[in-house]
C-alpha positions in Angstrom: 40.2 -10.0 -21.3 43.2 -8.5 -19.4 44.3 -10.7 -16.5 41.1 -12.7 -16.7 38.8 -9.7 -16.5 35.8 -10.1 -18.7 33.8 -7.0 -17.8 33.9 -3.5 -19.1 37.0 -1.6 -18.2 39.7 0.9 -19.3 43.3 -0.2 -19.8 45.9 2.5 -18.8 49.6 2.5 -19.1 50.3 5.3 -16.6 48.2 7.6 -14.4 49.4 10.3 -12.1 47.0 12.2 -9.9 47.7 15.3 -7.8 45.4 16.2 -5.1 43.3 16.8 -3.2 41.6 19.1 -5.7 39.1 21.4 -4.1 36.4 23.3 -6.0 37.1 26.3 -3.7 39.9 27.1 -1.3 40.0 27.2 1.6 37.9 24.0 1.5 34.5 23.7 3.2 36.0 21.6 6.0 38.6 24.3 6.6 36.0 27.0 6.7 33.9 25.0 9.2 36.9 24.8 11.6 38.5 28.2 11.0 36.0 30.4 9.2 37.5 33.2 7.1 40.7 33.7 9.2 43.7 34.3 6.9 46.4 31.7 6.2 50.0 33.0 6.6 53.4 31.4 6.1 54.8 30.2 9.4 57.9 32.1 10.5 58.4 30.7 14.0 61.2 28.5 15.1 59.1 25.5 16.2 57.0 23.7 13.6 53.2 24.2 14.1 50.4 21.8 13.2 50.3 23.3 9.7 49.7 21.8 6.4 52.8 20.6 4.4 53.8 22.1 1.1 51.1 21.8 -1.5 53.8 20.5 -4.0 56.9 18.6 -3.3 60.2 20.2 -4.5 60.8 17.6 -7.2 61.1 17.7 -11.0 57.9 16.7 -12.8 57.9 14.4 -15.9 56.1 15.9 -18.9 56.1 13.9 -22.2 59.3 12.1 -21.2 61.2 15.4 -20.7 62.0 17.3 -17.5 61.0 20.8 -16.5 62.1 23.0 -13.6 61.0 22.1 -10.1 58.2 23.9 -8.5 59.0 26.4 -5.8 58.3 25.1 -2.3 55.2 26.6 -0.8 56.6 26.4 2.8 54.5 25.8 5.9 51.3 27.8 6.4 49.0 28.2 9.4 45.9 30.1 10.5 46.5 33.6 11.9 44.3 35.2 14.6 44.9 38.7 16.0 42.4 38.0 18.9 42.8 34.2 19.6 40.4 33.8 22.5 37.7 35.9 20.8 38.0 33.9 17.6 38.2 30.6 19.5 34.9 31.4 21.2 33.2 32.4 17.9 34.5 29.3 16.1 33.6 26.9 18.9 30.1 28.4 19.1 29.6 27.4 15.5 31.4 24.0 15.7 30.1 22.5 19.0 26.4 22.5 18.1 27.2 20.9 14.8 29.3 18.2 16.4 27.0 17.5 19.3 23.8 17.9 17.1 22.0 20.1 19.6 22.4 23.5 21.3 25.4 23.7 23.6 25.3 25.6 26.9 27.6 28.6 27.4 29.4 27.0 30.3 30.3 24.0 28.2 31.7 26.2 25.4 33.7 28.2 28.0 35.5 25.0 29.0 36.6 24.4 25.5 37.7 28.0 25.1 39.7 27.5 28.4 41.5 24.5 26.9 42.5 26.7 23.9 43.8 29.3 26.2 45.8 26.7 28.1 47.4 25.4 24.9 48.3 28.9 23.8 50.0 29.5 27.1 51.9 26.3 26.7 53.4 27.6 23.4 51.1 26.3 20.7 50.2 28.4 17.8 46.5 29.3 17.3 45.8 26.6 14.8 47.4 23.9 17.0 45.4 25.1 20.0 42.1 25.0 18.1 42.8 21.5 16.7 43.4 20.4 20.3 39.9 21.6 21.3 38.3 20.1 18.2 39.9 16.7 18.9 38.7 16.9 22.5 35.1 17.5 21.3 35.3 14.6 18.8 36.5 12.3 21.5 33.7 13.3 23.9 30.6 11.3 24.6 28.5 14.2 23.4 29.8 13.5 19.9 30.2 9.8 20.0 26.8 8.9 21.5 23.2 9.8 20.9 21.1 11.3 23.7 19.5 8.9 26.2 16.4 9.5 28.3 13.5 11.5 27.0 14.7 12.9 23.7 13.9 16.4 22.5 13.4 17.5 18.9 17.1 17.7 18.4 17.6 14.1 19.4 14.7 13.1 17.1 16.3 15.0 14.2 19.5 13.2 14.9 17.8 9.8 15.0 16.0 10.5 11.7 19.1 11.7 9.9 21.2 8.8 11.0 18.4 6.4 10.1 18.1 7.6 6.5 21.4 9.4 5.8 23.9 7.8 8.2 25.0 11.4 9.0 24.3 14.4 11.2 21.1 16.5 10.7 21.4 19.1 8.0 20.4 22.7 8.4 16.7 22.2 7.7 16.3 19.4 10.2 18.2 21.5 12.8 16.0 24.5 12.2 12.8 22.5 12.5 14.0 21.0 15.7 15.0 24.5 17.1 11.6 25.9 16.3 9.6 22.9 17.6 8.1 22.1 14.2 9.9 18.8 13.5 7.2 16.4 14.9 4.5 17.9 12.7 6.8 17.8 9.6 8.0 14.2 9.9 6.2 12.9 6.9 7.5 15.6 4.5 11.0 15.3 6.0 11.1 11.5 5.5 10.2 12.1 1.9 12.9 14.8 1.5 15.5 12.6 3.1 14.6 9.6 0.9 14.7 11.7 -2.3 18.2 12.9 -1.5 21.1 10.9 -2.9 22.5 10.4 0.6 19.6 8.0 1.3 21.7 5.4 -0.7 23.8 5.1 2.5 20.7 3.8 4.3 20.0 1.3 1.5 23.6 0.0 1.4 24.0 -0.2 5.1 20.6 -1.7 5.9 20.9 -4.4 3.3 24.5 -5.0 4.3 23.2 -5.9 7.8 19.8 -7.4 7.1 20.6 -9.6 4.1 24.3 -10.0 5.0 25.2 -8.3 1.7 28.6 -7.3 3.2 29.5 -11.0 3.2 29.2 -11.3 -0.6 32.9 -11.7 -1.0 33.5 -14.1 1.9 33.9 -17.2 -0.3 35.3 -17.3 -3.7 33.6 -20.0 -5.9 35.7 -23.0 -6.9 37.3 -22.1 -10.3 37.0 -25.7 -11.5 33.3 -25.9 -10.8 32.4 -22.3 -11.5 34.8 -20.8 -14.1 31.9 -18.6 -15.3 32.2 -16.5 -12.1 34.1 -13.2 -12.1 34.2 -10.0 -10.0 32.1 -8.1 -12.5 29.3 -10.7 -12.0 29.6 -10.3 -8.2 29.5 -6.5 -8.4 26.4 -6.8 -10.6 24.7 -9.0 -8.1 25.2 -6.5 -5.3 23.9 -3.7 -7.5 20.8 -5.8 -8.4 19.9 -6.2 -4.7 20.4 -2.6 -3.8 18.6 -1.3 -6.9 15.7 -3.7 -6.3 15.2 -2.5 -2.7 15.4 1.1 -3.9 12.7 0.3 -6.5 10.5 -1.3 -3.9 10.9 1.8 -1.7 10.4 4.3 -4.5 7.3 2.6 -5.9 6.0 1.7 -2.4 5.6 -2.0 -3.3 4.7 -4.6 -0.7 6.8 -7.3 1.0 5.6 -10.1 -1.2 8.1 -8.9 -3.8 10.8 -10.2 -1.5 9.8 -13.7 -2.6 8.2 -13.2 -6.0 8.3 -10.3 -8.4 7.2 -9.6 -12.0 10.3 -7.5 -12.6 14.0 -7.6 -11.8 16.8 -5.0 -11.8 19.4 -6.3 -14.3 22.2 -5.4 -16.6 23.5 -7.5 -19.5 25.9 -9.5 -17.4 23.2 -10.6 -14.9 20.6 -11.1 -17.6 22.9 -13.5 -19.5 23.7 -15.3 -16.2 20.0 -15.7 -15.5 19.1 -16.7 -19.1 17.0 -13.6 -19.8 17.2 -12.2 -23.3 16.9 -8.6 -24.6 19.2 -6.8 -22.1 22.4 -5.0 -23.2 24.9 -2.8 -21.5 26.3 -2.5 -18.0 23.6 -0.2 -16.6 21.2 -1.7 -14.0 17.6 -1.2 -15.1 14.1 -2.5 -14.5 13.3 -5.5 -16.7 9.9 -7.1 -16.9 9.9 -10.9 -16.4 7.9 -13.7 -17.9 5.2 -15.2 -15.6 7.2 -18.5 -15.4 10.5 -16.7 -14.5 11.5 -17.3 -10.8 13.9 -14.3 -10.7 13.2 -10.9 -9.2 12.7 -11.1 -5.5 15.5 -11.3 -2.9 14.8 -15.0 -2.5 16.3 -15.8 -6.0 18.8 -13.0 -6.5 22.3 -14.0 -7.2 23.8 -12.1 -4.3 21.6 -13.9 -1.7 22.2 -17.3 -3.3 26.0 -16.7 -3.3 26.0 -15.5 0.3 24.2 -18.6 1.4 26.6 -21.0 -0.3 30.1 -22.0 0.6 31.8 -21.4 -2.7 32.0 -25.0 -3.7 28.6 -26.6 -3.0 25.1 -25.6 -1.8 23.3 -27.0 1.2 19.6 -26.6 2.1 20.5 -26.0 5.7 22.2 -22.5 5.5 19.8 -21.4 2.8 16.8 -22.5 4.7 18.1 -20.9 7.9 18.7 -17.7 6.0 15.1 -17.6 4.8 13.7 -18.3 8.2 15.9 -15.8 10.0 16.3 -12.9 7.5 13.1 -13.0 5.6 10.5 -14.5 8.0 12.1 -13.4 11.3 12.1 -16.8 12.9 15.7 -17.9 13.3 16.1 -21.6 14.0 17.5 -23.0 17.2 21.2 -23.8 17.2 22.1 -27.5 16.5 22.5 -29.9 19.4 26.0 -30.2 20.8 28.4 -32.6 18.9 26.1 -32.7 15.8 28.4 -33.4 12.8 28.2 -31.1 9.8 27.0 -32.5 6.5 29.8 -32.5 3.9 28.3 -32.5 0.4 30.0 -34.9 -2.1 31.5 -32.9 -5.0 32.4 -36.1 -6.9 28.7 -36.5 -7.8 28.0 -39.9 -6.3 25.4 -38.7 -3.7 23.3 -35.7 -3.4 23.0 -33.3 -0.4 19.4 -34.4 0.0 20.4 -38.0 0.4 23.0 -37.1 3.0 20.5 -34.9 4.8 18.0 -37.8 5.0 20.4 -39.7 7.1 21.1 -36.6 9.2 17.4 -36.0 9.8 16.9 -39.5 11.1 18.1 -38.2 14.5 15.0 -37.3 16.5 16.9 -34.3 18.1 17.5 -32.9 14.6 14.2 -33.7 12.9 12.0 -31.0 14.4 14.2 -28.1 13.4 15.0 -29.6 10.0 11.3 -29.8 9.2 11.3 -26.0 9.3 14.8 -25.3 7.9 15.0 -27.8 5.0 12.0 -26.9 2.9 13.1 -23.4 1.8 16.6 -24.9 1.3 15.2 -27.7 -0.9 13.4 -25.2 -3.1 16.5 -23.1 -3.5 18.5 -26.2 -4.6 17.3 -25.1 -8.1 20.1 -22.6 -8.0 23.9 -23.2 -7.8 26.7 -21.5 -5.8 26.7 -18.4 -8.0 22.9 -18.1 -8.4 22.6 -19.9 -11.8 19.5 -21.9 -12.3 20.2 -25.6 -12.8 18.6 -29.0 -13.3 21.7 -31.0 -12.4 24.5 -30.5 -10.0 28.0 -29.8 -11.2 30.5 -32.5 -10.4 34.2 -33.3 -10.6 33.8 -36.7 -12.1 33.6 -38.7 -15.4 29.9 -38.0 -15.9 28.3 -36.6 -19.1 29.3 -33.3 -20.6 27.6 -30.3 -18.8 25.3 -28.3 -21.1 26.7 -24.9 -22.0 23.3 -23.1 -22.2 24.0 -19.6 -20.8 27.8 -20.2 -20.3 30.2 -17.9 -22.0 31.5 -19.8 -25.1 35.1 -18.8 -24.2 34.9 -20.6 -20.8 36.9 -23.8 -20.5 34.3 -26.2 -18.9 36.2 -28.6 -16.7 33.3 -29.9 -14.7 30.8 -32.6 -15.6 27.1 -33.3 -15.3 26.2 -34.5 -11.8 23.0 -35.9 -10.3 19.6 -34.4 -10.8 18.4 -31.7 -8.5 15.3 -32.4 -6.5 13.8 -29.1 -5.4 10.5 -30.5 -4.0 9.5 -30.5 -0.4 6.8 -30.1 2.2 6.5 -27.0 4.5 6.3 -27.5 8.2 2.5 -27.0 8.0 2.1 -29.9 5.6 1.7 -27.9 2.3 3.8 -29.6 -0.5 5.6 -27.9 -3.4 7.3 -29.4 -6.4 9.9 -26.7 -7.1 10.8 -23.1 -6.7 7.7 -21.6 -8.5 5.2 -23.4 -6.2 7.3 -22.6 -3.1 7.3 -18.9 -4.1 3.5 -19.0 -4.5 3.1 -20.5 -1.0 5.5 -18.0 0.7 4.8 -14.7 -1.2 1.7 -13.8 0.9 3.1 -14.9 4.3 2.3 -12.1 6.8 5.6 -12.8 8.6 7.4 -11.0 5.7 6.0 -7.6 6.6 6.2 -8.1 10.3 9.9 -9.1 10.1 10.7 -6.1 7.9 9.1 -3.9 10.6 11.3 -5.4 13.2 14.4 -5.1 11.1 13.6 -1.4 10.4 13.0 -0.8 14.0 16.2 -2.4 15.2 18.2 -0.5 12.6 16.6 2.8 13.3 16.7 2.7 17.1 20.0 0.8 17.5 18.6 -1.5 20.2 17.1 -5.0 20.2 13.4 -5.3 20.5 11.9 -6.1 23.9 8.8 -8.1 24.7 7.0 -4.9 25.6 7.4 -3.7 22.0 5.2 -6.4 20.5 1.9 -4.4 20.6 3.6 -1.3 19.0 5.1 -3.5 16.3 1.7 -5.1 15.6 0.1 -1.6 15.4 2.7 -0.5 12.8 2.1 -3.6 10.7 -1.7 -3.2 10.9 -1.7 0.5 9.9 0.7 -0.3 7.0 -1.5 -3.2 5.8 -4.6 -1.0 5.8 -2.8 1.4 3.5 -1.8 -1.3 1.0 1.3 -2.8 2.7 3.9 -0.8 0.9 7.4 -0.6 2.5 7.6 3.2 2.1 4.3 3.4 4.0 5.9 1.1 6.6 8.8 3.4 7.0 6.5 6.4 7.5 4.5 4.5 10.1 7.6 3.5 12.0 8.9 7.1 12.1 5.5 8.3 13.4 5.4 5.6 16.1 6.4 5.7 19.8 9.1 3.2 19.2 11.0 5.7 17.0 10.2 8.9 18.8 11.1 7.6 22.3 14.1 5.7 23.6 
C-alpha cells in the first residue's frame, strides 16, 4: 500500500478544484436571503459586503502550458429600487423559517427598522440586510427552542430536530399551521425516518449513546496490533451505524444489542472477525452461524475499541460501559485514592489476576461484583475487537498464531497467557464465556427500558426526572405489547406526554 494504507483508494498526482459549483445560480441560499432581486456590479467608492470575484486574475495551467488570464468579474451586490419594501418582504419570509414559527408583525417591523438604520448610516442594501439576518441568527428565538406549553410549531421543531437534526420542512410547517400535526405524527415519523436526512439522527445518537465519537481517541500500539489501520476503524464505525439502521428499519427488538443472527459487514471486517464469504468494501447484511458471537453492539469492533486503551484491555471499563450504556445502571465512582490497575504487557500476569488483588478491598468488592462479569466475558476480544484465546505480549513467549492476520503483516508480538472469559453475574448465575454471557443478558428487560430513556433524553434535550418514571414504564409496556421493536418504541415515545410537553 501507499504510505502504509491497505484499504481501497485512488492515487492522484495532482488535483485542482474550482468552486463552489452550484447547480443553479443564484444559489438556493442566496434566493432565500434575497429572492429574485438582481445582482449588479458595484460602482460606489466604498466597498460593500459583496462577493469577491468568481475567478482570480491569474493565469491557469493547462497541460503544462499557459493561457490568457480570465477577466476579473469585479465586485457585485444585490440591487433594490425600494429597499424598505423589499426588506419587509424578505424578512417576512426569512424570520418564520429561522424562528420555526409564525412571527408577529411588530417583531418583523423591528428588524426592518434595523435595516433602515443601517441604510441611513451609509450601508448598501445587501450589507443592511446581512446585518438584520445576523441579528436574527444571534437571537434567542433562533438559538433556543420554545419553553412553556409548546404549540404545534414547537412540536414540529422538536420532531424535526429529533430525527433530522434540522429545522422543520415545508410539510411539517404546514401541518403545524393547520393544526393537523398531532393527528399525523405516526405518518410523519415514518416519512422522516425514510428520508436520507435521518442518517443524521443515527450518527449523532450513536455518537452520544455508545460514545462512537470516541473511536479515534486511542491509537492501538503498533507493536502489539500491526493489523490495525484506518480503513478497519472506518469499517467498524460503518458497521455500528448500519446495524442500528437495520434494527430500526426492520423494527427488531433490543435483544439484538447483545446477540444477533446477522451482522453488517464488509470484506475488511469479515476477515478481521474470521467470517468467510464476504468480498468488497460495501457494508451489507451477513447471516451468522449459531456459534458466532458477532452481530450485536456488545461484540462489535467499534465498541470493543472504544472500551480499550489502545494497548491492553481491562474488564473494568468494558464492564462499566455495558452497565451504563446498555443496561442503564452506571456504577458508582471508585472510592477516593483507589489506585488504578495497570495491566502487564510483558505477559507475566493477567488482568484478572491483578483484579483479584484489587477486589480484595471490601470497599471495592460490591461494585466490582457488578462491573467485572461483563468485562470478563469481553476479555475474549482484544483492543481492536479481534477474538482471541491468548493475550498478545511483548516477551519471549511462543509464536502468535497468524489465523486471520494479513500475511504481509510483520508480527513482532508473542503469545501471552490464556484468556479466562468466565465469571458469575451479581445475581449468582455463572457463565463460561461470551456465548453463555450473551444468552444470559439478551432477554434482560433493562435493555429496552434503557433505550427508552436514552431516546427520551436525546429527543427532549433534558435529563429524566423522578416524576418521569411512570411515563417511561408506560412507553416500555406499550412497546413490549407490540413486539418490542425499537421502531415501535420510537413511535410510542413521540406519541407520549414526555415528547409532546416540556
